[in-house]
C-alpha positions as CSV (number, residue, x, y, z in Angstrom):
1,M,-16.6,-13.6,1.5
2,I,-17.9,-12.3,-1.8
3,A,-15.4,-9.5,-1.7
4,R,-12.6,-11.9,-1.2
5,V,-13.7,-14.1,-4.0
6,A,-14.0,-11.1,-6.3
7,L,-10.5,-10.0,-5.4
8,I,-9.0,-13.5,-5.9
9,L,-10.7,-13.8,-9.3
10,A,-9.3,-10.4,-10.3
11,L,-5.8,-11.6,-9.2
12,L,-6.2,-14.7,-11.3
13,A,-7.1,-12.8,-14.4
14,I,-3.6,-11.6,-15.0
15,P,-3.2,-9.5,-18.2
16,V,-0.1,-9.2,-20.3
17,E,1.0,-6.0,-18.5
18,A,0.6,-5.1,-14.8
19,A,-2.6,-3.2,-14.0
20,P,-4.2,-1.9,-10.9
21,I,-7.0,-4.3,-9.8
22,A,-8.4,-2.7,-6.6
23,A,-8.1,0.5,-4.6
24,V,-9.2,2.2,-1.4
25,N,-9.3,5.9,-0.5
26,A,-9.2,6.8,3.2
27,R,-7.7,9.6,5.3
28,N,-6.4,11.5,2.2
29,V,-4.4,8.5,0.9
30,T,-5.1,6.0,-1.9
31,I,-3.8,2.5,-1.6
32,T,-3.8,0.6,-5.0
33,L,-3.3,-3.1,-5.4
34,F,-1.7,-4.5,-8.6
35,D,-1.5,-7.9,-10.2
36,E,2.3,-8.0,-10.4
37,S,5.0,-9.2,-8.1
38,C,6.3,-7.1,-5.3
39,A,9.6,-5.5,-6.1
40,L,10.8,-4.7,-2.5
41,D,13.8,-6.8,-1.6
42,V,13.2,-6.6,2.2
43,V,9.8,-8.3,1.9
44,S,9.6,-12.1,1.3
45,N,6.2,-13.1,2.5
46,L,3.9,-10.6,0.7
47,P,4.0,-11.5,-2.9
48,L,2.1,-8.8,-4.8
49,R,2.7,-5.0,-5.5
50,A,0.8,-2.2,-3.8
51,T,1.2,1.6,-3.8
52,W,0.4,4.3,-1.2
53,T,-0.3,7.7,-2.7
54,T,-0.8,11.0,-1.0
55,P,-3.0,13.9,-2.3
56,A,0.3,15.7,-3.1
57,G,1.3,12.9,-5.4
58,K,4.0,11.4,-3.1
59,Q,4.0,7.6,-3.7
60,W,5.5,4.7,-1.8
61,E,5.9,1.2,-3.2
62,G,4.8,-1.8,-1.1
63,C,3.7,-5.4,-1.1
64,Y,0.5,-7.2,0.0
65,E,-1.4,-10.4,0.3
66,V,-4.9,-11.4,1.3
67,N,-4.7,-13.5,4.4
68,Q,-7.0,-16.3,5.6
69,F,-9.2,-13.8,7.5
70,D,-10.1,-11.8,4.4
71,I,-7.7,-9.0,5.4
72,V,-5.3,-7.3,2.9
73,V,-2.0,-7.2,4.8
74,M,0.5,-4.6,3.4
75,F,4.0,-3.3,4.0
76,F,5.4,-0.2,2.4
77,A,8.9,1.2,1.7
78,D,8.5,3.9,4.3
79,L,8.2,1.1,6.9
80,T,4.4,1.5,7.2
81,A,2.5,-1.7,7.9
82,I,-1.3,-1.7,7.5
83,S,-4.2,-4.2,7.3
84,V,-7.4,-3.4,5.6
85,P,-10.6,-5.6,5.2
86,T,-11.1,-6.7,1.6
87,E,-14.6,-5.2,1.7
88,A,-13.0,-1.7,1.8
89,F,-11.4,-2.1,-1.6
90,R,-13.2,-1.3,-4.9
91,R,-12.3,-2.9,-8.2
92,V,-10.4,-0.6,-10.6
93,R,-12.1,-0.5,-14.0
94,Q,-9.9,-0.9,-17.0
95,T,-10.4,1.4,-20.0
């Protein structure tokens, strides 16, 4: 619950330009959540932007939302769909 509240508060504090707000590293990929609108035309029910990055630097754009079960639901341009508990994400510190 605390993780979801922190993620929601981070989403509400929208700066002038889009910035990463949270990230998770697992199985050699990094998933980053942003505070900007999703740009994928094929997705209408996941409003915010996410990226999936491999160690080689390959990156896919995606979309996400936090559902009522405190799960971050995501869909990426390569047709990958994934759900990750909010507790797995760590806030990205701005410099």
